[in-house]
N, C-alpha and C positions, 0 to 999 in steps of 0.2 A: 457473446463470450458465454461458454459454458462453465459449470463448476469446474470441469477439468481444466479450462483455461485458467480460472482462478487459483485453483490447486497448484498449477506449474508456476504462476506469479508468486505465490506464497513460498513454495518450495525455493525459487530462485532468491526471494528475500532471505530466507533462512540460510542458504548456501553462501550469500554475500553479505551477511549481517555485519561482520566486522569491518569490511571495507566500506559499506554504507555508512556506518556510524562514525568512521574516520573522516568521510567525506562530508557528511550533512550534520554529524552531531546529533543532538537531541532535537527530533523533528517527527512530524507525521508525514510519511512518504506515500505518494500516490504512484501506484505500480500497475502498469499495463504492458502486456506482451514482454515480460522480463526487462523492463526499463522503468526508471524513475522518471515520471513526466511531471512532478512537482513536489515540492517540499514546504510544509507549512507548520505554524506553531500550534494548531489545534486540529483535532479530527474534523470538527464541523467546518472550518475554513478549507480544509482539504477537499472534502466531499462538494462543498459549494463551489469552489473554484474549478475542480475537475469536471463537474458536472456542466459547466458552461461550454465545453469544447468536446465533452465524452458522454455518451449515453450512460445513465445509471446501469449497473450490472456489467459495465465493461472494464471495470478497474478496481483495484483493492486499495484500502488505506491501512498502513501498518504504522504502529508507533515504533520509533527507533531512539532508544534510550541508553543503550550500552550495557544492558543486562538481559537476563531471559524473561523478565516479565513482559518485555516488548514482544516476544513471539509466542508466548503462551496464550495470548488473547488474539483471536482472529476475529476481523471485522469485515464484512463483504457487503458490496453495493449491488449484489445480484438482485435484479429486477423480476419479480414473480408475476408481473402482469403480461 
């Protein structure tokens, strides 16, 4: 997954934010290929669980809390190695 792919996933998150919040409530969403592949109560849990089946750098984890603070912070799992 490239930065471009992660940017697409982030944009998808932004475009679908209201629907995602309605569906998942307050959660850390693991997103890959414009799809939610997991919903967790903490960022660390999301990364830990998602990395069991997905290589680091192939997904993003975004906070979904119902307000814009969730999407003004961007966290990426991009693997630089």
